[in-house]
N, CA, C, O and CB atoms as a CASP TS submission, in Angstrom:
PFRMAT TS
TARGET T0000
AUTHOR 0000-0000-0000
METHOD Language model
MODEL 1
PARENT N/A
ATOM      1  N   MET     1      -2.503   7.632 -11.831  1.00  0.00           N
ATOM      2  CA  MET     1      -2.531   6.529 -10.902  1.00  0.00           C
ATOM      3  C   MET     1      -3.799   5.707 -11.141  1.00  0.00           C
ATOM      4  O   MET     1      -4.886   6.271 -11.266  1.00  0.00           O
ATOM      5  CB  MET     1      -2.460   7.037  -9.444  1.00  0.00           C
ATOM      6  N   PRO     2      -3.666   4.374 -11.205  1.00  0.00           N
ATOM      7  CA  PRO     2      -4.835   3.530 -11.437  1.00  0.00           C
ATOM      8  C   PRO     2      -5.864   3.662 -10.313  1.00  0.00           C
ATOM      9  O   PRO     2      -5.553   4.132  -9.218  1.00  0.00           O
ATOM     10  CB  PRO     2      -4.408   2.076 -11.581  1.00  0.00           C
ATOM     11  N   ASN     3      -7.114   3.229 -10.611  1.00  0.00           N
ATOM     12  CA  ASN     3      -8.148   3.317  -9.576  1.00  0.00           C
ATOM     13  C   ASN     3      -7.923   2.249  -8.512  1.00  0.00           C
ATOM     14  O   ASN     3      -7.030   1.415  -8.664  1.00  0.00           O
ATOM     15  CB  ASN     3      -9.556   3.167 -10.195  1.00  0.00           C
ATOM     16  N   GLY     4      -8.704   2.254  -7.450  1.00  0.00           N
ATOM     17  CA  GLY     4      -8.501   1.376  -6.312  1.00  0.00           C
ATOM     18  C   GLY     4      -9.176   0.029  -6.385  1.00  0.00           C
ATOM     19  O   GLY     4      -9.291  -0.650  -5.365  1.00  0.00           O
ATOM     20  N   LYS     5      -9.641  -0.394  -7.590  1.00  0.00           N
ATOM     21  CA  LYS     5     -10.306  -1.686  -7.728  1.00  0.00           C
ATOM     22  C   LYS     5      -9.492  -2.617  -8.616  1.00  0.00           C
ATOM     23  O   LYS     5      -8.924  -2.193  -9.622  1.00  0.00           O
ATOM     24  CB  LYS     5     -11.717  -1.508  -8.300  1.00  0.00           C
ATOM     25  N   CYS     6      -9.443  -3.877  -8.238  1.00  0.00           N
ATOM     26  CA  CYS     6      -8.689  -4.896  -8.973  1.00  0.00           C
ATOM     27  C   CYS     6      -9.306  -5.132 -10.353  1.00  0.00           C
ATOM     28  O   CYS     6     -10.520  -5.309 -10.458  1.00  0.00           O
ATOM     29  CB  CYS     6      -8.645  -6.218  -8.173  1.00  0.00           C
ATOM     30  N   PRO     7      -8.487  -5.138 -11.419  1.00  0.00           N
ATOM     31  CA  PRO     7      -9.011  -5.391 -12.760  1.00  0.00           C
ATOM     32  C   PRO     7      -9.387  -6.859 -12.976  1.00  0.00           C
ATOM     33  O   PRO     7     -10.044  -7.181 -13.966  1.00  0.00           O
ATOM     34  CB  PRO     7      -7.990  -4.968 -13.798  1.00  0.00           C
ATOM     35  N   LYS     8      -8.986  -7.749 -12.075  1.00  0.00           N
ATOM     36  CA  LYS     8      -9.289  -9.184 -12.220  1.00  0.00           C
ATOM     37  C   LYS     8     -10.561  -9.585 -11.478  1.00  0.00           C
ATOM     38  O   LYS     8     -11.410 -10.280 -12.035  1.00  0.00           O
ATOM     39  CB  LYS     8      -8.120 -10.020 -11.711  1.00  0.00           C
ATOM     40  N   CYS     9     -10.701  -9.142 -10.196  1.00  0.00           N
ATOM     41  CA  CYS     9     -11.836  -9.610  -9.388  1.00  0.00           C
ATOM     42  C   CYS     9     -12.655  -8.480  -8.772  1.00  0.00           C
ATOM     43  O   CYS     9     -13.623  -8.739  -8.057  1.00  0.00           O
ATOM     44  CB  CYS     9     -11.338 -10.510  -8.292  1.00  0.00           C
ATOM     45  N   ASP    10     -12.278  -7.229  -9.039  1.00  0.00           N
ATOM     46  CA  ASP    10     -12.968  -6.044  -8.524  1.00  0.00           C
ATOM     47  C   ASP    10     -12.775  -5.849  -7.016  1.00  0.00           C
ATOM     48  O   ASP    10     -13.515  -5.090  -6.389  1.00  0.00           O
ATOM     49  CB  ASP    10     -14.447  -6.140  -8.836  1.00  0.00           C
ATOM     50  N   GLY    11     -11.782  -6.533  -6.434  1.00  0.00           N
ATOM     51  CA  GLY    11     -11.468  -6.378  -5.005  1.00  0.00           C
ATOM     52  C   GLY    11     -10.720  -5.080  -4.750  1.00  0.00           C
ATOM     53  O   GLY    11     -10.355  -4.379  -5.694  1.00  0.00           O
ATOM     54  N   PRO    12     -10.484  -4.749  -3.474  1.00  0.00           N
ATOM     55  CA  PRO    12      -9.784  -3.515  -3.118  1.00  0.00           C
ATOM     56  C   PRO    12      -8.275  -3.636  -3.355  1.00  0.00           C
ATOM     57  O   PRO    12      -7.671  -4.657  -3.024  1.00  0.00           O
ATOM     58  CB  PRO    12     -10.057  -3.158  -1.653  1.00  0.00           C
ATOM     59  N   MET    13      -7.672  -2.594  -3.927  1.00  0.00           N
ATOM     60  CA  MET    13      -6.236  -2.562  -4.183  1.00  0.00           C
ATOM     61  C   MET    13      -5.556  -1.688  -3.137  1.00  0.00           C
ATOM     62  O   MET    13      -6.048  -0.612  -2.796  1.00  0.00           O
ATOM     63  CB  MET    13      -5.938  -2.040  -5.614  1.00  0.00           C
ATOM     64  N   ALA    14      -4.410  -2.167  -2.629  1.00  0.00           N
ATOM     65  CA  ALA    14      -3.621  -1.413  -1.655  1.00  0.00           C
ATOM     66  C   ALA    14      -2.290  -1.036  -2.286  1.00  0.00           C
ATOM     67  O   ALA    14      -1.667  -1.860  -2.955  1.00  0.00           O
ATOM     68  CB  ALA    14      -3.402  -2.235  -0.350  1.00  0.00           C
ATOM     69  N   GLU    15      -1.842   0.213  -2.080  1.00  0.00           N
ATOM     70  CA  GLU    15      -0.584   0.681  -2.647  1.00  0.00           C
ATOM     71  C   GLU    15       0.594   0.188  -1.824  1.00  0.00           C
ATOM     72  O   GLU    15       0.521   0.124  -0.597  1.00  0.00           O
ATOM     73  CB  GLU    15      -0.569   2.205  -2.731  1.00  0.00           C
ATOM     74  N   GLY    16       1.682  -0.159  -2.503  1.00  0.00           N
ATOM     75  CA  GLY    16       2.910  -0.591  -1.854  1.00  0.00           C
ATOM     76  C   GLY    16       4.048  -0.544  -2.858  1.00  0.00           C
ATOM     77  O   GLY    16       3.990   0.207  -3.831  1.00  0.00           O
ATOM     78  N   PHE    17       5.089  -1.349  -2.624  1.00  0.00           N
ATOM     79  CA  PHE    17       6.202  -1.413  -3.559  1.00  0.00           C
ATOM     80  C   PHE    17       6.881  -2.760  -3.438  1.00  0.00           C
ATOM     81  O   PHE    17       6.718  -3.452  -2.433  1.00  0.00           O
ATOM     82  CB  PHE    17       7.205  -0.273  -3.307  1.00  0.00           C
ATOM     83  N   VAL    18       7.647  -3.144  -4.462  1.00  0.00           N
ATOM     84  CA  VAL    18       8.412  -4.378  -4.452  1.00  0.00           C
ATOM     85  C   VAL    18       9.792  -4.049  -3.895  1.00  0.00           C
ATOM     86  O   VAL    18      10.471  -3.148  -4.387  1.00  0.00           O
ATOM     87  CB  VAL    18       8.503  -5.017  -5.887  1.00  0.00           C
ATOM     88  N   LEU    19      10.195  -4.782  -2.874  1.00  0.00           N
ATOM     89  CA  LEU    19      11.470  -4.530  -2.217  1.00  0.00           C
ATOM     90  C   LEU    19      12.605  -5.223  -2.966  1.00  0.00           C
ATOM     91  O   LEU    19      12.528  -6.418  -3.251  1.00  0.00           O
ATOM     92  CB  LEU    19      11.425  -5.003  -0.756  1.00  0.00           C
ATOM     93  N   ASP    20      13.646  -4.477  -3.279  1.00  0.00           N
ATOM     94  CA  ASP    20      14.874  -5.026  -3.853  1.00  0.00           C
ATOM     95  C   ASP    20      15.906  -5.057  -2.738  1.00  0.00           C
ATOM     96  O   ASP    20      16.265  -4.016  -2.187  1.00  0.00           O
ATOM     97  CB  ASP    20      15.382  -4.177  -5.091  1.00  0.00           C
ATOM     98  N   ARG    21      16.380  -6.241  -2.408  1.00  0.00           N
ATOM     99  CA  ARG    21      17.402  -6.370  -1.363  1.00  0.00           C
ATOM    100  C   ARG    21      18.765  -6.493  -2.012  1.00  0.00           C
ATOM    101  O   ARG    21      18.974  -7.305  -2.913  1.00  0.00           O
ATOM    102  CB  ARG    21      17.123  -7.593  -0.447  1.00  0.00           C
ATOM    103  N   THR    22      19.682  -5.678  -1.539  1.00  0.00           N
ATOM    104  CA  THR    22      21.058  -5.734  -2.010  1.00  0.00           C
ATOM    105  C   THR    22      21.953  -5.891  -0.802  1.00  0.00           C
ATOM    106  O   THR    22      21.472  -5.884   0.330  1.00  0.00           O
ATOM    107  CB  THR    22      21.437  -4.467  -2.833  1.00  0.00           C
ATOM    108  N   TYR    23      23.232  -6.031  -1.022  1.00  0.00           N
ATOM    109  CA  TYR    23      24.169  -6.168   0.076  1.00  0.00           C
ATOM    110  C   TYR    23      24.114  -4.927   0.965  1.00  0.00           C
ATOM    111  O   TYR    23      24.569  -3.853   0.573  1.00  0.00           O
ATOM    112  CB  TYR    23      25.595  -6.397  -0.455  1.00  0.00           C
ATOM    113  N   GLY    24      23.559  -5.083   2.150  1.00  0.00           N
ATOM    114  CA  GLY    24      23.525  -3.984   3.109  1.00  0.00           C
ATOM    115  C   GLY    24      22.454  -2.936   2.892  1.00  0.00           C
ATOM    116  O   GLY    24      22.484  -1.898   3.553  1.00  0.00           O
ATOM    117  N   ALA    25      21.486  -3.167   1.972  1.00  0.00           N
ATOM    118  CA  ALA    25      20.469  -2.141   1.730  1.00  0.00           C
ATOM    119  C   ALA    25      19.146  -2.765   1.291  1.00  0.00           C
ATOM    120  O   ALA    25      19.116  -3.841   0.694  1.00  0.00           O
ATOM    121  CB  ALA    25      20.957  -1.147   0.669  1.00  0.00           C
ATOM    122  N   ASN    26      18.054  -2.065   1.600  1.00  0.00           N
ATOM    123  CA  ASN    26      16.723  -2.382   1.082  1.00  0.00           C
ATOM    124  C   ASN    26      16.322  -1.217   0.201  1.00  0.00           C
ATOM    125  O   ASN    26      16.370  -0.069   0.642  1.00  0.00           O
ATOM    126  CB  ASN    26      15.671  -2.629   2.242  1.00  0.00           C
ATOM    127  N   LEU    27      15.919  -1.489  -1.057  1.00  0.00           N
ATOM    128  CA  LEU    27      15.614  -0.435  -2.022  1.00  0.00           C
ATOM    129  C   LEU    27      14.266  -0.664  -2.686  1.00  0.00           C
ATOM    130  O   LEU    27      13.771  -1.791  -2.722  1.00  0.00           O
ATOM    131  CB  LEU    27      16.706  -0.353  -3.081  1.00  0.00           C
ATOM    132  N   GLN    28      13.673   0.399  -3.209  1.00  0.00           N
ATOM    133  CA  GLN    28      12.456   0.306  -4.005  1.00  0.00           C
ATOM    134  C   GLN    28      12.854   0.024  -5.451  1.00  0.00           C
ATOM    135  O   GLN    28      13.837   0.579  -5.942  1.00  0.00           O
ATOM    136  CB  GLN    28      11.602   1.615  -3.898  1.00  0.00           C
ATOM    137  N   SER    29      12.095  -0.839  -6.136  1.00  0.00           N
ATOM    138  CA  SER    29      12.374  -1.115  -7.548  1.00  0.00           C
ATOM    139  C   SER    29      12.271   0.167  -8.363  1.00  0.00           C
ATOM    140  O   SER    29      11.471   1.051  -8.054  1.00  0.00           O
ATOM    141  CB  SER    29      11.402  -2.183  -8.101  1.00  0.00           C
ATOM    142  N   ILE    30      13.095   0.258  -9.413  1.00  0.00           N
ATOM    143  CA  ILE    30      13.125   1.443 -10.275  1.00  0.00           C
ATOM    144  C   ILE    30      13.044   1.002 -11.723  1.00  0.00           C
ATOM    145  O   ILE    30      13.758   0.093 -12.146  1.00  0.00           O
ATOM    146  CB  ILE    30      14.407   2.289 -10.029  1.00  0.00           C
ATOM    147  N   TRP    31      12.164   1.656 -12.487  1.00  0.00           N
ATOM    148  CA  TRP    31      12.075   1.429 -13.923  1.00  0.00           C
ATOM    149  C   TRP    31      13.185   2.237 -14.590  1.00  0.00           C
ATOM    150  O   TRP    31      13.400   3.403 -14.259  1.00  0.00           O
ATOM    151  CB  TRP    31      10.661   1.828 -14.484  1.00  0.00           C
ATOM    152  N   VAL    32      13.902   1.591 -15.551  1.00  0.00           N
ATOM    153  CA  VAL    32      14.982   2.262 -16.277  1.00  0.00           C
ATOM    154  C   VAL    32      14.679   2.192 -17.771  1.00  0.00           C
ATOM    155  O   VAL    32      14.357   1.124 -18.292  1.00  0.00           O
ATOM    156  CB  VAL    32      16.374   1.613 -15.956  1.00  0.00           C
ATOM    157  N   ASP    33      14.779   3.316 -18.450  1.00  0.00           N
ATOM    158  CA  ASP    33      14.504   3.413 -19.883  1.00  0.00           C
ATOM    159  C   ASP    33      15.505   2.592 -20.698  1.00  0.00           C
ATOM    160  O   ASP    33      16.703   2.614 -20.415  1.00  0.00           O
ATOM    161  CB  ASP    33      14.540   4.879 -20.331  1.00  0.00           C
ATOM    162  N   GLY    34      15.023   1.875 -21.696  1.00  0.00           N
ATOM    163  CA  GLY    34      15.887   1.156 -22.635  1.00  0.00           C
ATOM    164  C   GLY    34      16.177  -0.280 -22.244  1.00  0.00           C
ATOM    165  O   GLY    34      15.701  -0.778 -21.223  1.00  0.00           O
ATOM    166  N   GLU    35      16.971  -0.933 -23.083  1.00  0.00           N
ATOM    167  CA  GLU    35      17.368  -2.326 -22.872  1.00  0.00           C
ATOM    168  C   GLU    35      18.468  -2.410 -21.808  1.00  0.00           C
ATOM    169  O   GLU    35      19.266  -1.481 -21.680  1.00  0.00           O
ATOM    170  CB  GLU    35      17.852  -2.960 -24.201  1.00  0.00           C
ATOM    171  N   PRO    36      18.524  -3.503 -21.045  1.00  0.00           N
ATOM    172  CA  PRO    36      19.604  -3.651 -20.068  1.00  0.00           C
ATOM    173  C   PRO    36      20.957  -3.857 -20.750  1.00  0.00           C
ATOM    174  O   PRO    36      21.056  -4.579 -21.742  1.00  0.00           O
ATOM    175  CB  PRO    36      19.310  -4.823 -19.132  1.00  0.00           C
ATOM    176  N   GLU    37      21.983  -3.226 -20.217  1.00  0.00           N
ATOM    177  CA  GLU    37      23.360  -3.389 -20.703  1.00  0.00           C
ATOM    178  C   GLU    37      24.170  -4.050 -19.606  1.00  0.00           C
ATOM    179  O   GLU    37      24.185  -3.573 -18.471  1.00  0.00           O
ATOM    180  CB  GLU    37      23.996  -2.015 -21.117  1.00  0.00           C
ATOM    181  N   LYS    38      24.845  -5.145 -19.931  1.00  0.00           N
ATOM    182  CA  LYS    38      25.656  -5.838 -18.935  1.00  0.00           C
ATOM    183  C   LYS    38      26.844  -4.975 -18.524  1.00  0.00           C
ATOM    184  O   LYS    38      27.436  -4.262 -19.334  1.00  0.00           O
ATOM    185  CB  LYS    38      26.141  -7.194 -19.478  1.00  0.00           C
ATOM    186  N   SER    39      27.171  -5.065 -17.233  1.00  0.00           N
ATOM    187  CA  SER    39      28.320  -4.365 -16.683  1.00  0.00           C
ATOM    188  C   SER    39      29.086  -5.340 -15.798  1.00  0.00           C
ATOM    189  O   SER    39      28.496  -5.997 -14.941  1.00  0.00           O
ATOM    190  CB  SER    39      27.886  -3.093 -15.883  1.00  0.00           C
ATOM    191  N   PHE    40      30.379  -5.436 -15.997  1.00  0.00           N
ATOM    192  CA  PHE    40      31.199  -6.326 -15.191  1.00  0.00           C
ATOM    193  C   PHE    40      31.145  -5.939 -13.720  1.00  0.00           C
ATOM    194  O   PHE    40      31.074  -6.811 -12.854  1.00  0.00           O
ATOM    195  CB  PHE    40      32.640  -6.312 -15.686  1.00  0.00           C
ATOM    196  N   TRP    41      31.177  -4.642 -13.427  1.00  0.00           N
ATOM    197  CA  TRP    41      31.260  -4.164 -12.049  1.00  0.00           C
ATOM    198  C   TRP    41      29.924  -4.090 -11.325  1.00  0.00           C
ATOM    199  O   TRP    41      29.858  -4.402 -10.136  1.00  0.00           O
ATOM    200  CB  TRP    41      31.886  -2.824 -12.033  1.00  0.00           C
ATOM    201  N   THR    42      28.852  -3.686 -12.011  1.00  0.00           N
ATOM    202  CA  THR    42      27.574  -3.478 -11.330  1.00  0.00           C
ATOM    203  C   THR    42      26.478  -4.456 -11.748  1.00  0.00           C
ATOM    204  O   THR    42      25.380  -4.398 -11.195  1.00  0.00           O
ATOM    205  CB  THR    42      27.102  -2.084 -11.578  1.00  0.00           C
ATOM    206  N   GLY    43      26.732  -5.340 -12.691  1.00  0.00           N
ATOM    207  CA  GLY    43      25.719  -6.279 -13.176  1.00  0.00           C
ATOM    208  C   GLY    43      24.945  -5.715 -14.359  1.00  0.00           C
ATOM    209  O   GLY    43      24.851  -6.352 -15.408  1.00  0.00           O
ATOM    210  N   VAL    44      24.391  -4.518 -14.188  1.00  0.00           N
ATOM    211  CA  VAL    44      23.675  -3.821 -15.262  1.00  0.00           C
ATOM    212  C   VAL    44      24.080  -2.354 -15.222  1.00  0.00           C
ATOM    213  O   VAL    44      24.025  -1.718 -14.169  1.00  0.00           O
ATOM    214  CB  VAL    44      22.115  -3.983 -15.118  1.00  0.00           C
ATOM    215  N   ALA    45      24.483  -1.821 -16.365  1.00  0.00           N
ATOM    216  CA  ALA    45      24.853  -0.409 -16.461  1.00  0.00           C
ATOM    217  C   ALA    45      23.602   0.417 -16.749  1.00  0.00           C
ATOM    218  O   ALA    45      22.816   0.074 -17.632  1.00  0.00           O
ATOM    219  CB  ALA    45      25.929  -0.185 -17.567  1.00  0.00           C
ATOM    220  N   VAL    46      23.421   1.506 -16.003  1.00  0.00           N
ATOM    221  CA  VAL    46      22.263   2.372 -16.231  1.00  0.00           C
ATOM    222  C   VAL    46      22.648   3.782 -16.645  1.00  0.00           C
ATOM    223  O   VAL    46      21.861   4.469 -17.296  1.00  0.00           O
ATOM    224  CB  VAL    46      21.417   2.431 -14.991  1.00  0.00           C
ATOM    225  N   GLY    47      23.832   4.223 -16.284  1.00  0.00           N
ATOM    226  CA  GLY    47      24.303   5.549 -16.701  1.00  0.00           C
ATOM    227  C   GLY    47      23.332   6.655 -16.362  1.00  0.00           C
ATOM    228  O   GLY    47      22.775   6.699 -15.265  1.00  0.00           O
ATOM    229  N   ASP    48      23.132   7.559 -17.325  1.00  0.00           N
ATOM    230  CA  ASP    48      22.259   8.706 -17.087  1.00  0.00           C
ATOM    231  C   ASP    48      20.874   8.525 -17.717  1.00  0.00           C
ATOM    232  O   ASP    48      20.194   9.506 -18.018  1.00  0.00           O
ATOM    233  CB  ASP    48      22.909   9.967 -17.629  1.00  0.00           C
ATOM    234  N   ARG    49      20.462   7.282 -17.913  1.00  0.00           N
ATOM    235  CA  ARG    49      19.133   7.017 -18.473  1.00  0.00           C
ATOM    236  C   ARG    49      18.035   7.454 -17.501  1.00  0.00           C
ATOM    237  O   ARG    49      18.276   7.621 -16.306  1.00  0.00           O
ATOM    238  CB  ARG    49      18.980   5.521 -18.808  1.00  0.00           C
ATOM    239  N   GLN    50      16.834   7.633 -18.034  1.00  0.00           N
ATOM    240  CA  GLN    50      15.692   8.016 -17.200  1.00  0.00           C
ATOM    241  C   GLN    50      15.379   6.877 -16.224  1.00  0.00           C
ATOM    242  O   GLN    50      15.352   5.707 -16.608  1.00  0.00           O
ATOM    243  CB  GLN    50      14.441   8.351 -18.082  1.00  0.00           C
ATOM    244  N   LYS    51      15.142   7.235 -14.958  1.00  0.00           N
ATOM    245  CA  LYS    51      14.832   6.274 -13.901  1.00  0.00           C
ATOM    246  C   LYS    51      13.613   6.769 -13.133  1.00  0.00           C
ATOM    247  O   LYS    51      13.549   7.933 -12.736  1.00  0.00           O
ATOM    248  CB  LYS    51      16.051   6.072 -12.944  1.00  0.00           C
ATOM    249  N   ILE    52      12.635   5.867 -12.925  1.00  0.00           N
ATOM    250  CA  ILE    52      11.406   6.225 -12.218  1.00  0.00           C
ATOM    251  C   ILE    52      11.081   5.124 -11.205  1.00  0.00           C
ATOM    252  O   ILE    52      11.051   3.949 -11.573  1.00  0.00           O
ATOM    253  CB  ILE    52      10.218   6.431 -13.220  1.00  0.00           C
ATOM    254  N   PRO    53      10.837   5.476  -9.934  1.00  0.00           N
ATOM    255  CA  PRO    53      10.453   4.466  -8.938  1.00  0.00           C
ATOM    256  C   PRO    53       9.167   3.741  -9.356  1.00  0.00           C
ATOM    257  O   PRO    53       8.261   4.343  -9.933  1.00  0.00           O
ATOM    258  CB  PRO    53      10.263   5.125  -7.551  1.00  0.00           C
ATOM    259  N   VAL    54       9.105   2.444  -9.055  1.00  0.00           N
ATOM    260  CA  VAL    54       7.949   1.617  -9.399  1.00  0.00           C
ATOM    261  C   VAL    54       7.052   1.462  -8.178  1.00  0.00           C
ATOM    262  O   VAL    54       7.512   1.066  -7.107  1.00  0.00           O
ATOM    263  CB  VAL    54       8.398   0.229  -9.928  1.00  0.00           C
ATOM    264  N   THR    55       5.772   1.775  -8.343  1.00  0.00           N
ATOM    265  CA  THR    55       4.770   1.569  -7.311  1.00  0.00           C
ATOM    266  C   THR    55       3.963   0.339  -7.702  1.00  0.00           C
ATOM    267  O   THR    55       3.688   0.126  -8.883  1.00  0.00           O
ATOM    268  CB  THR    55       3.850   2.830  -7.135  1.00  0.00           C
ATOM    269  N   THR    56       3.584  -0.464  -6.727  1.00  0.00           N
ATOM    270  CA  THR    56       2.825  -1.682  -7.008  1.00  0.00           C
ATOM    271  C   THR    56       1.554  -1.693  -6.179  1.00  0.00           C
ATOM    272  O   THR    56       1.578  -1.418  -4.979  1.00  0.00           O
ATOM    273  CB  THR    56       3.671  -2.942  -6.718  1.00  0.00           C
ATOM    274  N   LEU    57       0.445  -2.012  -6.830  1.00  0.00           N
ATOM    275  CA  LEU    57      -0.831  -2.191  -6.144  1.00  0.00           C
ATOM    276  C   LEU    57      -1.067  -3.687  -5.975  1.00  0.00           C
ATOM    277  O   LEU    57      -0.752  -4.474  -6.867  1.00  0.00           O
ATOM    278  CB  LEU    57      -2.010  -1.514  -6.934  1.00  0.00           C
ATOM    279  N   ARG    58      -1.626  -4.082  -4.821  1.00  0.00           N
ATOM    280  CA  ARG    58      -1.934  -5.483  -4.550  1.00  0.00           C
ATOM    281  C   ARG    58      -3.396  -5.620  -4.172  1.00  0.00           C
ATOM    282  O   ARG    58      -3.907  -4.873  -3.338  1.00  0.00           O
ATOM    283  CB  ARG    58      -1.031  -6.041  -3.431  1.00  0.00           C
ATOM    284  N   CYS    59      -4.069  -6.590  -4.798  1.00  0.00           N
ATOM    285  CA  CYS    59      -5.468  -6.851  -4.490  1.00  0.00           C
ATOM    286  C   CYS    59      -5.564  -7.610  -3.173  1.00  0.00           C
ATOM    287  O   CYS    59      -4.898  -8.629  -2.986  1.00  0.00           O
ATOM    288  CB  CYS    59      -6.146  -7.646  -5.633  1.00  0.00           C
ATOM    289  N   GLY    60      -6.396  -7.111  -2.259  1.00  0.00           N
ATOM    290  CA  GLY    60      -6.600  -7.756  -0.975  1.00  0.00           C
ATOM    291  C   GLY    60      -7.431  -9.022  -1.074  1.00  0.00           C
ATOM    292  O   GLY    60      -7.456  -9.821  -0.137  1.00  0.00           O
ATOM    293  N   ARG    61      -8.112  -9.217  -2.198  1.00  0.00           N
ATOM    294  CA  ARG    61      -8.960 -10.395  -2.361  1.00  0.00           C
ATOM    295  C   ARG    61      -8.224 -11.529  -3.072  1.00  0.00           C
ATOM    296  O   ARG    61      -8.161 -12.643  -2.552  1.00  0.00           O
ATOM    297  CB  ARG    61     -10.221 -10.029  -3.135  1.00  0.00           C
ATOM    298  N   CYS    62      -7.664 -11.258  -4.259  1.00  0.00           N
ATOM    299  CA  CYS    62      -7.064 -12.344  -5.060  1.00  0.00           C
ATOM    300  C   CYS    62      -5.536 -12.304  -5.107  1.00  0.00           C
ATOM    301  O   CYS    62      -4.914 -13.247  -5.597  1.00  0.00           O
ATOM    302  CB  CYS    62      -7.598 -12.285  -6.471  1.00  0.00           C
ATOM    303  N   GLY    63      -4.916 -11.220  -4.603  1.00  0.00           N
ATOM    304  CA  GLY    63      -3.456 -11.137  -4.578  1.00  0.00           C
ATOM    305  C   GLY    63      -2.819 -10.628  -5.861  1.00  0.00           C
ATOM    306  O   GLY    63      -1.593 -10.558  -5.942  1.00  0.00           O
ATOM    307  N   TYR    64      -3.606 -10.273  -6.858  1.00  0.00           N
ATOM    308  CA  TYR    64      -3.084  -9.755  -8.125  1.00  0.00           C
ATOM    309  C   TYR    64      -2.218  -8.524  -7.864  1.00  0.00           C
ATOM    310  O   TYR    64      -2.580  -7.665  -7.061  1.00  0.00           O
ATOM    311  CB  TYR    64      -4.242  -9.408  -9.099  1.00  0.00           C
ATOM    312  N   LEU    65      -1.059  -8.441  -8.553  1.00  0.00           N
ATOM    313  CA  LEU    65      -0.178  -7.289  -8.448  1.00  0.00           C
ATOM    314  C   LEU    65      -0.192  -6.500  -9.748  1.00  0.00           C
ATOM    315  O   LEU    65      -0.154  -7.084 -10.831  1.00  0.00           O
ATOM    316  CB  LEU    65       1.251  -7.728  -8.101  1.00  0.00           C
ATOM    317  N   GLU    66      -0.246  -5.190  -9.647  1.00  0.00           N
ATOM    318  CA  GLU    66      -0.188  -4.307 -10.812  1.00  0.00           C
ATOM    319  C   GLU    66       0.827  -3.216 -10.511  1.00  0.00           C
ATOM    320  O   GLU    66       0.671  -2.455  -9.557  1.00  0.00           O
ATOM    321  CB  GLU    66      -1.598  -3.697 -11.152  1.00  0.00           C
ATOM    322  N   SER    67       1.868  -3.148 -11.336  1.00  0.00           N
ATOM    323  CA  SER    67       2.931  -2.168 -11.120  1.00  0.00           C
ATOM    324  C   SER    67       2.879  -1.058 -12.147  1.00  0.00           C
ATOM    325  O   SER    67       2.457  -1.263 -13.285  1.00  0.00           O
ATOM    326  CB  SER    67       4.289  -2.842 -11.160  1.00  0.00           C
ATOM    327  N   PHE    68       3.319   0.140 -11.725  1.00  0.00           N
ATOM    328  CA  PHE    68       3.381   1.277 -12.629  1.00  0.00           C
ATOM    329  C   PHE    68       4.468   2.229 -12.168  1.00  0.00           C
ATOM    330  O   PHE    68       4.852   2.238 -10.999  1.00  0.00           O
ATOM    331  CB  PHE    68       2.023   1.996 -12.706  1.00  0.00           C
ATOM    332  N   ALA    69       4.955   3.025 -13.097  1.00  0.00           N
ATOM    333  CA  ALA    69       5.987   4.017 -12.813  1.00  0.00           C
ATOM    334  C   ALA    69       5.481   5.370 -13.293  1.00  0.00           C
ATOM    335  O   ALA    69       5.210   5.553 -14.480  1.00  0.00           O
ATOM    336  CB  ALA    69       7.350   3.644 -13.498  1.00  0.00           C
ATOM    337  N   VAL    70       5.356   6.308 -12.376  1.00  0.00           N
ATOM    338  CA  VAL    70       4.846   7.639 -12.700  1.00  0.00           C
ATOM    339  C   VAL    70       5.848   8.682 -12.229  1.00  0.00           C
ATOM    340  O   VAL    70       6.271   8.680 -11.073  1.00  0.00           O
ATOM    341  CB  VAL    70       3.453   7.881 -12.053  1.00  0.00           C
ATOM    342  N   GLU    71       6.222   9.578 -13.149  1.00  0.00           N
ATOM    343  CA  GLU    71       7.107  10.690 -12.772  1.00  0.00           C
ATOM    344  C   GLU    71       6.328  11.681 -11.939  1.00  0.00           C
ATOM    345  O   GLU    71       5.170  11.985 -12.225  1.00  0.00           O
ATOM    346  CB  GLU    71       7.708  11.387 -14.023  1.00  0.00           C
ATOM    347  N   ILE    72       6.972  12.174 -10.918  1.00  0.00           N
ATOM    348  CA  ILE    72       6.314  13.168 -10.059  1.00  0.00           C
ATOM    349  C   ILE    72       6.850  14.536 -10.372  1.00  0.00           C
ATOM    350  O   ILE    72       6.429  15.519  -9.761  1.00  0.00           O
ATOM    351  CB  ILE    72       6.516  12.846  -8.566  1.00  0.00           C
TER
END
């Protein structure tokens, strides 16, 4: 996990996530291994590829966002 200081302005970073809104649901963004494959039914096919939730840090001073995906 990155440290708590902004790499741009040295301000404080707060942990959060980017919200993905879908029909009837609010979800956390997920990193998926490989190139996107189009799917007629779902938009993008992901199958059994590796998937990791994305965490995003936001600088309280300049607003810079830094995202990362770490397996737990």
